[in-house]
C-alpha positions in Angstrom: -100.0 -22.2 52.9 -98.8 -23.1 49.8 -99.6 -26.7 48.1 -99.0 -27.6 44.6 -100.4 -30.7 42.5 -100.4 -32.0 39.0 -103.7 -33.7 38.9 -107.0 -33.7 40.1 -110.5 -35.1 40.0 -114.1 -34.5 41.5 -115.4 -37.2 44.3 -119.2 -37.3 44.8 -119.7 -38.8 48.0 -122.2 -36.8 50.6 -121.4 -33.7 48.5 -119.0 -32.5 45.6 -115.2 -32.9 47.0 -112.4 -31.6 44.7 -109.5 -34.2 45.3 -105.8 -33.0 44.3 -102.4 -35.0 44.3 -100.3 -32.9 45.9 -96.7 -32.8 45.9 -96.7 -31.6 49.7 -98.6 -34.7 51.1 -97.1 -34.1 54.6 -98.4 -30.2 55.0 -101.8 -31.3 53.7 -102.1 -33.9 55.9 -101.0 -31.3 58.9 -103.7 -28.6 57.4 -106.3 -31.1 57.3 -105.5 -32.6 60.6 -105.5 -28.7 62.2 -108.6 -27.3 60.2 -111.1 -25.7 61.9 -115.0 -25.9 61.4 -114.9 -22.5 59.8 -115.3 -21.5 56.0 -112.0 -21.6 53.7 -111.6 -20.1 50.6 -108.3 -21.1 47.9 -107.5 -19.7 44.9 -105.8 -21.6 42.5 -103.6 -20.3 39.8 -101.3 -22.3 37.5 -97.6 -22.7 39.4 -94.7 -20.5 38.1 -91.0 -21.3 38.9 -89.7 -18.8 41.2 -86.1 -17.3 39.4 -83.2 -15.9 42.7 -83.1 -12.8 41.4 -85.5 -11.5 39.1 -86.4 -8.2 37.5 -89.1 -7.3 40.3 -86.9 -8.3 43.5 -83.7 -6.7 41.9 -85.5 -3.3 41.3 -87.0 -3.7 44.9 -83.3 -4.0 46.3 -82.3 -1.0 44.4 -85.3 0.9 45.7 -84.2 -0.3 48.9 -80.6 1.0 48.8 -81.4 4.2 47.3 -84.4 5.1 50.0 -81.5 4.8 52.4 -79.2 7.0 50.7 -81.9 9.7 50.2 -83.5 9.1 53.8 -86.9 8.1 52.7 -88.3 4.7 52.3 -88.4 2.1 49.0 -92.2 2.7 49.2 -92.6 6.4 48.6 -89.6 5.6 45.6 -91.7 3.1 44.3 -94.6 4.9 44.0 -92.9 8.1 43.0 -91.3 6.2 39.9 -94.9 4.0 39.1 -96.1 7.5 38.8 -93.6 9.0 36.2 -93.0 6.2 34.2 -95.3 3.0 34.7 -98.9 2.3 33.3 -101.9 4.2 34.4 -105.6 4.7 33.2 -108.5 7.4 33.6 -111.1 6.3 34.7 -114.2 9.2 34.8 -116.7 8.5 37.7 -119.5 10.2 39.6 -118.4 11.8 42.6 -119.9 9.4 45.3 -117.8 6.7 43.1 -114.3 8.1 43.9 -113.7 6.7 47.2 -115.1 3.0 47.0 -113.1 2.9 43.8 -109.7 4.2 45.0 -109.8 2.1 47.9 -110.6 -0.9 46.0 -107.6 -0.3 43.3 -105.3 0.6 46.2 -106.3 -2.6 48.2 -104.3 -4.2 44.9 -101.0 -3.6 46.0 -98.5 -1.2 47.2 -98.0 0.1 43.8 -101.2 0.5 42.8 -101.9 4.2 43.7 -104.3 6.6 42.3 -104.9 10.5 42.2 -107.9 12.6 41.6 -107.1 15.0 38.5 -109.8 17.0 37.5 -113.6 17.1 37.0 -114.5 15.8 33.4 -115.6 19.2 31.4 -119.4 18.4 31.9 -117.9 19.2 35.7 -120.1 16.9 36.7 -117.6 13.7 37.5 -114.2 13.4 38.5 -111.3 12.0 36.9 -109.2 9.6 38.8 -106.2 7.8 37.5 -105.5 4.7 38.6 -101.4 2.6 38.1 -100.9 -0.1 37.6 -98.7 -2.4 40.0 -95.6 -3.5 38.1 -96.6 -7.4 38.3 -98.7 -6.3 35.2 -96.0 -4.6 33.4 -94.7 -6.6 30.0 -91.3 -6.7 29.4 -90.4 -2.9 28.0 -92.5 -1.2 30.3 -90.9 -2.6 33.2 -87.5 -2.2 31.4 -88.2 1.6 31.9 -89.4 1.7 35.2 -85.8 -0.4 36.4 -84.0 2.0 33.7 -84.7 4.8 35.4 -84.2 3.1 39.1 -80.6 2.3 37.9 -80.0 6.0 36.4 -81.1 7.1 39.6 -79.3 4.5 41.7 -76.2 5.8 39.3 -76.3 9.7 39.7 -75.9 8.5 43.5 -72.8 6.1 42.8 -75.2 3.6 43.9 -73.7 0.6 42.6 -75.9 -1.7 40.0 -75.6 -5.0 38.0 -73.7 -5.2 34.6 -76.1 -3.6 31.5 -75.5 -7.3 30.0 -77.1 -8.7 33.3 -79.8 -6.5 33.9 -80.7 -7.2 30.5 -81.3 -10.9 30.7 -82.7 -10.2 33.9 -85.3 -8.3 31.5 -85.7 -11.0 29.6 -86.2 -13.5 32.1 -89.4 -11.1 33.1 -90.5 -11.9 29.8 -89.8 -15.9 30.1 -92.4 -15.3 34.0 -94.7 -12.9 32.0 -95.3 -15.0 28.6 -98.8 -13.5 28.1 -97.2 -9.7 28.9 -94.6 -9.7 25.9 -93.8 -6.6 24.6 
């Protein structure tokens, strides 16, 4: 369920209530009427207007076409591109922590893979490389990833948007991710 709101207040009435002035009253009403006697959780974040075709969506569209042409999945191609062109960080961990860390990191999404690289210089710890998903990329990082996918598409004869349209999408990425400007 996705509700948006512009105002909120606290009400003290037999407990502490968070009251929201929602933009979708019918949906909120339906939720309240259908609630079960269970514990719910709520994540609140600043609303961002969705674009019809943003850089990330376009990249996935191209990956889908490329995967069809190559006989693999778009997820396999994406992971390959993230590992070749994406952003990563190496962690040096105790052997007993490696499995838990890798599982937790990879639960962040499809494009958050990890790989065990080597042992530390003392031979006691393990170096794990963890890759960030493209939703965390700044404009330059996302542009590098998209350009790699576009290059592969062009090499396979798959039609892509003209360069000026691609540049516009990359700039929109900056607008959607203002804290991640390059």
